[in-house]
Steps between C-alpha positions, in 0.01 A plus 500: 500500500728313263803646653375389845429147388836472324672635823298254717612215284866600540467528880299173520762315302773641713338405824390152368850411384655626829276289710467186293889456478572581854591254772229641726227401249640138496460478872164670477383216275630235747311648784159358409650194353629384843148400620431337157825301525447394866135404423603313186766309695271426793236370259747281323647360821158473667346322208793245490464453881131446469536258221744307722298505812148447341579162349399236748630144438257220595636156591310205368495206742337217300614222282722578196227438224245717659744764575622513141143538387447802732810666384403434138157656564683799659712563187185464284309757686787733542515533119139627514506699834861613503798370690450770784146392590577140602755389758793287422476125597766249598478129598573431865522212731153438657667509847591865450151618396368829611195695407495863390155646575550796256552266202213254559284642231779479238577147603129401471485647158817318386362171657170523308677573178750211553213251573278609206779544243387691190148509627566816708590719214504885573231675295589815313352815651427819310397831652268747320406834631123532437438831668679753712314740726548869453568536874786245493656668200480843662656359813790350303569823317526687835816288553650620174397860580666494847811325376549750222455788729769358739750438224445856344544662842814312603674571166412867507618558853808295453624674175368856530725580787811513287387824345560677828850380553600582137392873513640561857844360399518729195393796706780424747762460219381826317420288188144631518635856452679400175197331366287802589740729317486271193143392457152604618416364839183339370717292285729413788207368714336332213819321384574383847157370562481283181862384551398370840187340345711323243736367773193374679391300212854347475478396863154353460612307188795352684303415813218334290748277300676399825171428676378276216829324482515429870135384493585253225807368675325455835203332321246712701193624332448862458175654659212411275316833480146484344471660149411866519191634324695670232719195413866443594650668197314839554533460872877487478509798268284698734732392792799634324306825424381549844851440647639760266243766609534399876868532450482832327266640766704388797832578323381850418399562859849369611673726258316793654611386839851468381490861365403630842749287697881588519620190687430135528355559854247750370405248224424239769301749699288610209462165323378302807154690511463452126565127534262454792230691300555269209455198721170659617394537144590136422289381799218716378514362152510142644195584707291595186582188302184325616280808452484518119282783376440655835594872561802422708644271232431758221681761712805267543503457115504876457728613785850512320698339783268199532389485143763256366429244780125533481494482112722187478257333744198616287680345191494172687124523563358699207555452127422853400818659349411866446519569875876430483567732214346785692679412824843469325460839344401652827786344684749610241376859514510488879875375496584785254335747743703383796818502289435870415453564858829348584670710235339807653624417849850429370501844321381671814720313766822433307534710196394821668688441828800743556614779270850378426404145403169582322430314179303670227295246306461733204878526474511123540265456210731713276796294615322182401521615133859631519687286740570126451586331836747208506387139534155361443323840589672670211400249233 
């Protein structure tokens, strides 16, 4: 076991360095950033255009003294209500007077304040939440549950597919044969899976930083999700944990598909049904969000492929924590089971295929202790 973990760490470090410092990974990071960049630029330009358009200017056609009082009243109210809430005013010749029906209420307010002087002072208004109904709180937390499910699914599907291409490329380049002759195949699969998981966290970190930066530059507010039942700190930790287990389950499944596929075309053929089934699992988990405690929701929490999505929704609606410990342990064991199945399929379909090019894993394990390969693998 110690030898397998040490070998998996070597394989994972090799794959992680090879991916992170490659040009392909740079362009991979840019892919999801294009919608963020376009959205941020559109929000910035659109906000400026809206500020320029939505600022009506009202002409005041009255004598100079009365007009100056009205403008002074506008400035006094603007300090209390904000510059954006009141239209701008300019003195005009009475002959060019025109009425803007949409601004009559604002003009009436300003006229009343100008005539009364300081008598029309704006009172201070305070809001105090006396009571909030349980039904309203439950309805609000459904929004958080559904939003977290959507984010978790999109990140898992987007990032788990890279496991497939990595394994198929190394099979085509015969690198996998060198690895199989040097370390146990369990260590190869485990190292590749966790290297891809670390790469996924790097990508998520970059996208999150850029997203917050663009949001602050465009001055657009982020979606205000209601607070989950377990609280935001614990909810974020559970979100990271469930993304990890969802990624490990789907990544282990993709590794098994890559073990059976010999070409990129076969990978696409085999991975398409898996992706569609995962989409069905996601829709099923979304269907059970509003059915807390019912048998269908409990089944979604137990079934490994829907468990991460159903449990993150439960965290938004139920404050009980021990459910999540049981779910995370079960999901981790299921991911390990799929990984072992992928190793078995690889041994059966690749390592045992042909007589001349057959690779003996027992011999490879002996070589692991005697042969030091060049580069990162040999360290």
